[in-house]
ROKOLSE-275808 format. One record per residue (C-alpha): x, y, z; residue number from 1; chain. Coordinates in nm, 4 decimals, m for minus. Layout:
# ROKOLSE-275808
<atom><x>X</x><y>Y</y><z>Z</z><i>NUM</i><ch>A</ch></atom>
...
# end
This chain:
# ROKOLSE-275808
<atom><x>m3.5161</x><y>4.5624</y><z>3.3557</z><i>1</i><ch>A</ch></atom>
<atom><x>m3.5905</x><y>4.3357</y><z>3.6518</z><i>2</i><ch>A</ch></atom>
<atom><x>m3.2500</x><y>4.3148</y><z>3.8218</z><i>3</i><ch>A</ch></atom>
<atom><x>m3.3528</x><y>4.0297</y><z>4.0543</z><i>4</i><ch>A</ch></atom>
<atom><x>m3.4456</x><y>3.8222</y><z>3.7459</z><i>5</i><ch>A</ch></atom>
<atom><x>m3.1179</x><y>3.9209</y><z>3.5765</z><i>6</i><ch>A</ch></atom>
<atom><x>m2.9168</x><y>3.7791</y><z>3.8668</z><i>7</i><ch>A</ch></atom>
<atom><x>m3.1117</x><y>3.4528</y><z>3.8681</z><i>8</i><ch>A</ch></atom>
<atom><x>m2.8779</x><y>3.3637</y><z>3.5791</z><i>9</i><ch>A</ch></atom>
<atom><x>m2.5775</x><y>3.3757</y><z>3.8146</z><i>10</i><ch>A</ch></atom>
<atom><x>m2.5631</x><y>2.9987</y><z>3.8555</z><i>11</i><ch>A</ch></atom>
<atom><x>m2.2276</x><y>2.9974</y><z>4.0364</z><i>12</i><ch>A</ch></atom>
<atom><x>m2.3531</x><y>3.2199</y><z>4.3181</z><i>13</i><ch>A</ch></atom>
<atom><x>m2.6803</x><y>3.0266</y><z>4.3397</z><i>14</i><ch>A</ch></atom>
<atom><x>m2.5022</x><y>2.6909</y><z>4.3640</z><i>15</i><ch>A</ch></atom>
<atom><x>m2.2789</x><y>2.8379</y><z>4.6369</z><i>16</i><ch>A</ch></atom>
<atom><x>m2.5955</x><y>2.9233</y><z>4.8312</z><i>17</i><ch>A</ch></atom>
<atom><x>m2.5789</x><y>3.3018</y><z>4.7853</z><i>18</i><ch>A</ch></atom>
<atom><x>m2.9093</x><y>3.4798</y><z>4.7339</z><i>19</i><ch>A</ch></atom>
<atom><x>m3.0030</x><y>3.8407</y><z>4.6725</z><i>20</i><ch>A</ch></atom>
<atom><x>m3.2472</x><y>3.9976</y><z>4.9163</z><i>21</i><ch>A</ch></atom>
<atom><x>m3.2669</x><y>4.3535</y><z>4.7855</z><i>22</i><ch>A</ch></atom>
<atom><x>m3.1439</x><y>4.5694</y><z>4.5002</z><i>23</i><ch>A</ch></atom>
<atom><x>m3.1928</x><y>4.9417</y><z>4.4644</z><i>24</i><ch>A</ch></atom>
<atom><x>m2.9886</x><y>5.2103</y><z>4.2923</z><i>25</i><ch>A</ch></atom>
<atom><x>m2.6276</x><y>5.1814</y><z>4.4104</z><i>26</i><ch>A</ch></atom>
<atom><x>m2.7140</x><y>4.9307</y><z>4.6828</z><i>27</i><ch>A</ch></atom>
<atom><x>m2.7689</x><y>4.5579</y><z>4.7266</z><i>28</i><ch>A</ch></atom>
<atom><x>m2.8109</x><y>4.3112</y><z>5.0103</z><i>29</i><ch>A</ch></atom>
<atom><x>m2.7494</x><y>3.9368</y><z>4.9897</z><i>30</i><ch>A</ch></atom>
<atom><x>m2.7102</x><y>3.6416</y><z>5.2244</z><i>31</i><ch>A</ch></atom>
<atom><x>m2.5722</x><y>3.2908</y><z>5.2374</z><i>32</i><ch>A</ch></atom>
<atom><x>m2.6457</x><y>3.0123</y><z>5.4833</z><i>33</i><ch>A</ch></atom>
<atom><x>m2.3118</x><y>2.8603</y><z>5.5867</z><i>34</i><ch>A</ch></atom>
<atom><x>m2.3509</x><y>2.4836</y><z>5.6141</z><i>35</i><ch>A</ch></atom>
<atom><x>m2.0967</x><y>2.2155</y><z>5.7111</z><i>36</i><ch>A</ch></atom>
<atom><x>m2.1737</x><y>2.0214</y><z>5.3923</z><i>37</i><ch>A</ch></atom>
<atom><x>m2.1013</x><y>2.3061</y><z>5.1504</z><i>38</i><ch>A</ch></atom>
<atom><x>m1.8913</x><y>2.5836</y><z>5.2990</z><i>39</i><ch>A</ch></atom>
<atom><x>m1.6432</x><y>2.4692</y><z>5.5652</z><i>40</i><ch>A</ch></atom>
<atom><x>m1.2743</x><y>2.4271</y><z>5.4946</z><i>41</i><ch>A</ch></atom>
<atom><x>m1.0380</x><y>2.1763</y><z>5.6559</z><i>42</i><ch>A</ch></atom>
<atom><x>m1.0133</x><y>2.3963</y><z>5.9665</z><i>43</i><ch>A</ch></atom>
<atom><x>m1.3879</x><y>2.3851</y><z>6.0225</z><i>44</i><ch>A</ch></atom>
<atom><x>m1.4566</x><y>2.7482</y><z>5.9269</z><i>45</i><ch>A</ch></atom>
<atom><x>m1.6261</x><y>2.8999</y><z>5.6235</z><i>46</i><ch>A</ch></atom>
<atom><x>m1.3990</x><y>2.8883</y><z>5.3221</z><i>47</i><ch>A</ch></atom>
<atom><x>m1.2818</x><y>3.2333</y><z>5.2162</z><i>48</i><ch>A</ch></atom>
<atom><x>m1.3867</x><y>3.1741</y><z>4.8570</z><i>49</i><ch>A</ch></atom>
<atom><x>m1.7469</x><y>3.1229</y><z>4.9664</z><i>50</i><ch>A</ch></atom>
<atom><x>m1.7464</x><y>3.4588</y><z>5.1473</z><i>51</i><ch>A</ch></atom>
<atom><x>m1.5812</x><y>3.6217</y><z>4.8448</z><i>52</i><ch>A</ch></atom>
<atom><x>m1.8553</x><y>3.4811</y><z>4.6201</z><i>53</i><ch>A</ch></atom>
<atom><x>m2.1259</x><y>3.6285</y><z>4.8444</z><i>54</i><ch>A</ch></atom>
<atom><x>m1.9536</x><y>3.9685</y><z>4.8504</z><i>55</i><ch>A</ch></atom>
<atom><x>m1.8973</x><y>3.9633</y><z>4.4750</z><i>56</i><ch>A</ch></atom>
<atom><x>m2.2666</x><y>3.8923</y><z>4.4107</z><i>57</i><ch>A</ch></atom>
<atom><x>m2.3703</x><y>4.1883</y><z>4.6268</z><i>58</i><ch>A</ch></atom>
<atom><x>m2.1123</x><y>4.4105</y><z>4.4541</z><i>59</i><ch>A</ch></atom>
<atom><x>m2.2371</x><y>4.3055</y><z>4.1100</z><i>60</i><ch>A</ch></atom>
<atom><x>m2.5986</x><y>4.3758</y><z>4.2018</z><i>61</i><ch>A</ch></atom>
<atom><x>m2.5177</x><y>4.7210</y><z>4.3423</z><i>62</i><ch>A</ch></atom>
<atom><x>m2.3100</x><y>4.8415</y><z>4.0465</z><i>63</i><ch>A</ch></atom>
<atom><x>m2.5407</x><y>4.6861</y><z>3.7854</z><i>64</i><ch>A</ch></atom>
<atom><x>m2.8456</x><y>4.8476</y><z>3.9512</z><i>65</i><ch>A</ch></atom>
<atom><x>m2.8164</x><y>5.1341</y><z>3.6999</z><i>66</i><ch>A</ch></atom>
<atom><x>m2.8944</x><y>4.8804</y><z>3.4237</z><i>67</i><ch>A</ch></atom>
<atom><x>m2.5587</x><y>4.9248</y><z>3.2513</z><i>68</i><ch>A</ch></atom>
<atom><x>m2.3600</x><y>4.6014</y><z>3.2223</z><i>69</i><ch>A</ch></atom>
<atom><x>m2.0701</x><y>4.6316</y><z>3.4683</z><i>70</i><ch>A</ch></atom>
<atom><x>m1.7888</x><y>4.3890</y><z>3.5454</z><i>71</i><ch>A</ch></atom>
<atom><x>m1.5410</x><y>4.3814</y><z>3.8313</z><i>72</i><ch>A</ch></atom>
<atom><x>m1.1863</x><y>4.4815</y><z>3.7407</z><i>73</i><ch>A</ch></atom>
<atom><x>m1.0195</x><y>4.4535</y><z>4.0802</z><i>74</i><ch>A</ch></atom>
<atom><x>m1.1353</x><y>4.3242</y><z>4.4186</z><i>75</i><ch>A</ch></atom>
<atom><x>m0.9904</x><y>4.3018</y><z>4.7668</z><i>76</i><ch>A</ch></atom>
<atom><x>m1.1272</x><y>4.1282</y><z>5.0746</z><i>77</i><ch>A</ch></atom>
<atom><x>m1.0105</x><y>4.1425</y><z>5.4347</z><i>78</i><ch>A</ch></atom>
<atom><x>m1.1357</x><y>3.8630</y><z>5.6609</z><i>79</i><ch>A</ch></atom>
<atom><x>m1.1959</x><y>3.9746</y><z>6.0189</z><i>80</i><ch>A</ch></atom>
<atom><x>m1.3919</x><y>3.6973</y><z>6.1932</z><i>81</i><ch>A</ch></atom>
<atom><x>m1.4386</x><y>3.3254</y><z>6.1366</z><i>82</i><ch>A</ch></atom>
<atom><x>m1.7843</x><y>3.1873</y><z>6.0588</z><i>83</i><ch>A</ch></atom>
<atom><x>m1.8761</x><y>2.8241</y><z>6.1250</z><i>84</i><ch>A</ch></atom>
<atom><x>m2.2517</x><y>2.8214</y><z>6.0673</z><i>85</i><ch>A</ch></atom>
<atom><x>m2.5577</x><y>3.0383</y><z>6.0177</z><i>86</i><ch>A</ch></atom>
<atom><x>m2.6337</x><y>3.3225</y><z>5.7818</z><i>87</i><ch>A</ch></atom>
<atom><x>m2.3758</x><y>3.5687</y><z>5.6568</z><i>88</i><ch>A</ch></atom>
<atom><x>m2.5136</x><y>3.8935</y><z>5.5137</z><i>89</i><ch>A</ch></atom>
<atom><x>m2.3478</x><y>4.1125</y><z>5.2511</z><i>90</i><ch>A</ch></atom>
<atom><x>m2.4429</x><y>4.4788</y><z>5.2225</z><i>91</i><ch>A</ch></atom>
<atom><x>m2.2987</x><y>4.6520</y><z>4.9153</z><i>92</i><ch>A</ch></atom>
<atom><x>m2.2874</x><y>5.0281</y><z>4.8777</z><i>93</i><ch>A</ch></atom>
<atom><x>m2.1640</x><y>5.1986</y><z>4.5653</z><i>94</i><ch>A</ch></atom>
<atom><x>m1.9295</x><y>5.4718</y><z>4.6875</z><i>95</i><ch>A</ch></atom>
<atom><x>m1.8434</x><y>5.6105</y><z>4.3427</z><i>96</i><ch>A</ch></atom>
<atom><x>m2.0985</x><y>5.6032</y><z>4.0614</z><i>97</i><ch>A</ch></atom>
<atom><x>m1.8672</x><y>5.6934</y><z>3.7749</z><i>98</i><ch>A</ch></atom>
<atom><x>m2.0016</x><y>5.6439</y><z>3.4228</z><i>99</i><ch>A</ch></atom>
<atom><x>m1.7187</x><y>5.3984</y><z>3.3440</z><i>100</i><ch>A</ch></atom>
<atom><x>m1.5365</x><y>5.3110</y><z>3.6696</z><i>101</i><ch>A</ch></atom>
<atom><x>m1.7633</x><y>5.2541</y><z>3.9706</z><i>102</i><ch>A</ch></atom>
<atom><x>m1.6283</x><y>5.1626</y><z>4.3131</z><i>103</i><ch>A</ch></atom>
<atom><x>m1.8154</x><y>4.9858</y><z>4.5933</z><i>104</i><ch>A</ch></atom>
<atom><x>m1.7691</x><y>4.8517</y><z>4.9438</z><i>105</i><ch>A</ch></atom>
<atom><x>m1.9347</x><y>4.5361</y><z>5.0744</z><i>106</i><ch>A</ch></atom>
<atom><x>m1.9587</x><y>4.4688</y><z>5.4471</z><i>107</i><ch>A</ch></atom>
<atom><x>m2.0174</x><y>4.1062</y><z>5.5480</z><i>108</i><ch>A</ch></atom>
<atom><x>m2.1764</x><y>4.0426</y><z>5.8871</z><i>109</i><ch>A</ch></atom>
<atom><x>m2.2886</x><y>3.7364</y><z>6.0801</z><i>110</i><ch>A</ch></atom>
<atom><x>m2.6328</x><y>3.6768</y><z>6.2308</z><i>111</i><ch>A</ch></atom>
<atom><x>m2.5426</x><y>3.8863</y><z>6.5360</z><i>112</i><ch>A</ch></atom>
<atom><x>m2.4361</x><y>4.1802</y><z>6.3193</z><i>113</i><ch>A</ch></atom>
<atom><x>m2.0640</x><y>4.1317</y><z>6.3850</z><i>114</i><ch>A</ch></atom>
<atom><x>m1.8339</x><y>4.2324</y><z>6.1022</z><i>115</i><ch>A</ch></atom>
<atom><x>m1.6942</x><y>3.9235</y><z>5.9269</z><i>116</i><ch>A</ch></atom>
<atom><x>m1.5154</x><y>4.0788</y><z>5.6278</z><i>117</i><ch>A</ch></atom>
<atom><x>m1.4832</x><y>4.3950</y><z>5.4214</z><i>118</i><ch>A</ch></atom>
<atom><x>m1.4699</x><y>4.3691</y><z>5.0415</z><i>119</i><ch>A</ch></atom>
<atom><x>m1.3935</x><y>4.6540</y><z>4.8032</z><i>120</i><ch>A</ch></atom>
<atom><x>m1.4093</x><y>4.6416</y><z>4.4273</z><i>121</i><ch>A</ch></atom>
<atom><x>m1.3836</x><y>4.8628</y><z>4.1239</z><i>122</i><ch>A</ch></atom>
<atom><x>m1.5674</x><y>4.7906</y><z>3.8050</z><i>123</i><ch>A</ch></atom>
<atom><x>m1.5893</x><y>4.8725</y><z>3.4370</z><i>124</i><ch>A</ch></atom>
<atom><x>m1.9178</x><y>4.9715</y><z>3.2739</z><i>125</i><ch>A</ch></atom>
<atom><x>m1.9409</x><y>4.8308</y><z>2.9216</z><i>126</i><ch>A</ch></atom>
<atom><x>m2.2500</x><y>5.0124</y><z>2.8033</z><i>127</i><ch>A</ch></atom>
# end
């Protein structure tokens, strides 16, 4: 199965500006261009939900890389640095590849490589 094509159906992430760059077994990398028109909150910084969406897309790609339909069951994000513009990158690594309950960490960084947020999530494999 072409996993990049599979995730083209994720219309919510695409409309938010999130795009996948790479998927391999247990790993995914995505990015999002933060723009004033689409991502800033009232305080002039990137809305947390936009960053969560980017992290969630990377998580989904990493845990679904085994070609078994997997959904998130619980997620947590810690925001560490504000972003006002430019690309944010999400690098997801599956830490536990359990046949039913995978667990992954996603590190979000800005264009200079500074840590923006850390997202962790567990999933449930349906297949």
